[in-house]
N, C-alpha and C positions, 0 to 999 in steps of 0.2 A: 806221528799224530794219529789219535784214535779216530775212527770213521765218524763217530757221532759228535765230535767236537769240531767247531769251525775256528778258523783263525784268519780274520780279515786283514786288510792292509793297514788298519789303524795301529796294529801292534808295533809296527816299525817307526811310528812317528810320536811316540809318547814323550811327554814333557813333565818334569817335576814341578809340583806346586808345593811351596813351603810357606806356611803361615806361622809367624812367631806369636801373633796375638791369639790365633786359634790353637797353637801348640801342636801342630801336626805337619806331616808331609804325606803326599800321595802323588801318583802319576796319572795323567789323563791323556787321551790320544787326540788332542786338538786344542784350539783356543778356549781358554777358561774364562767364563764370565762370573761375576760376583753380584749377588743381591742380598739385601737384608730387609726384614720387615719386622714390625713389632705387633704382638698379639696380646690383647687384654685377656687374662685368665683369672681363675680363682686364687692363684698364688701371686698375682701381680702381673705387670707387663713383662713379657718375655720377648727378647730380640733374637730372632733366628738369622743366622748368617749362612748363606748357601753359595757354594761354588759349583758350577756345572759346565759341562761340555756337551753340546748337541751336535750329532752327526747326521749326514744325509741318510734318508730312508733306504736307498739302494746300496747294497754292498757292505754295509757296516754290521759288525756283530751286534752292537747295541746302539740304540737311538740316542740314549742319554746316559751320561755318567754324572753322578751328583754326590756331593758331600755337604751335609748341614750340621751345624752345632748350635746349641743354646745353653746358656748358663741359667740354672735355677737358683732362686734365692735361698738363703740359709733356712734350713728346716723343711724345705719342700721335698727334696730328694737328694740322696747322697749315695755314693757307691758302696758304703758300708751299712746301708739301711736294709739289712737282709730281709726283714719282714715286708718292706714296701716294694722291693725290686720286682718280684714276679708279677704283682698286680699292676705296676707301672708298665712293664713290657706287654702284658696282656691287653691293657687299655690302649696302648700305642698301636699294637698290631691290629686290633679291632677298628680303631679310628682310621688307620691307613686303608684297610680293606673297604670300609664304608665310604671313604672319600672318593674312591674310584668305582664304587659299586662292583667291587670284585670279591673274590673268594680267597681266603687264607688257606693255602693248600699244604703248607709245610712251615714248621717252626722248630727251632732247636737251640740249645744253649751254645754259646760261642764266646767264652770268656777271653779277655785280652790282657795279658800281663797281670793276671790276678784280679782284674776289674770285671764286673758282671756284664755279660753281653748276650746277644741273641742274633740269630739269622732267621729270616723268613722269606717266603715267596707268596706273592699274590698274583693270581690270574685274573685278568679283567678284559674289558671289551669283548664280552661273550666268549672268553677263552682264547682270544687271538693274540693277546699281549701279556707280558710277564714283567713284574717288578720284583727284583731281588734286593733284599736289604740286609746289611750287617750293621748292628747298633751296639754301642757300649756306653756305659756311664762311668766317667772318671771324676771322682769327687762330686762336684755339683754340676758338671758339664755332661750333656747328652750329645753324642755323635751318632749320625746315621749316614752310611754310605750306600748308594743305590745305583743299580743299572736298570734301564727299561729297554726291553727288546721284544721282537715278535716271537711268538711261542715256538716256531720252528727253529729259532736260533738260541733258545734259552740255555742250552749247554754249549758254552764257548770259552775259549781260553782267555779272551779279553776281560770277561767278568772276573775270572780267577786272578789275573794279573792286577787288575784294579783293586780288588779287595785285599790281596796279599801285599800290595805296596803301601797300604795305610800304616803309618807309624805315628804314635803319639809321643810327644816330649813331656815326660812326667817329672815334676820337681823332685 
């Protein structure tokens, strides 16, 4: 184990979450809760489904593990909309940073099985906390997986394990 990476106890208690409706599988280190909410937008009502696991502040690599997805209506966004994808991700990253009054400190391309994707990091709470996101668009569906942690634990194997366990079932 590298000295700058941490590996907390949660790595030994991971459970698989499989959603056939969501067409994904992922592992999380604790009890998973699910919520959904609908948001009125310019392209119509969008229903976001979120699965998350919140851990104790003390001793955990990450405080929160989260996967969200939303289906966009026909014509709004599609994974083969090459002209719209970069603008969509830029707007998404900007909105995410603004929502927590944070700073986007990194972003990069992270395609998944040929589908367009991005990774980014937002520092917030005056630089004391970090949100890491991996996002992908598969046809009309947008997926975002995230971890939230304290800045001093932002390099950890639990985030890597969580992100790497994400698998999408594509028709």
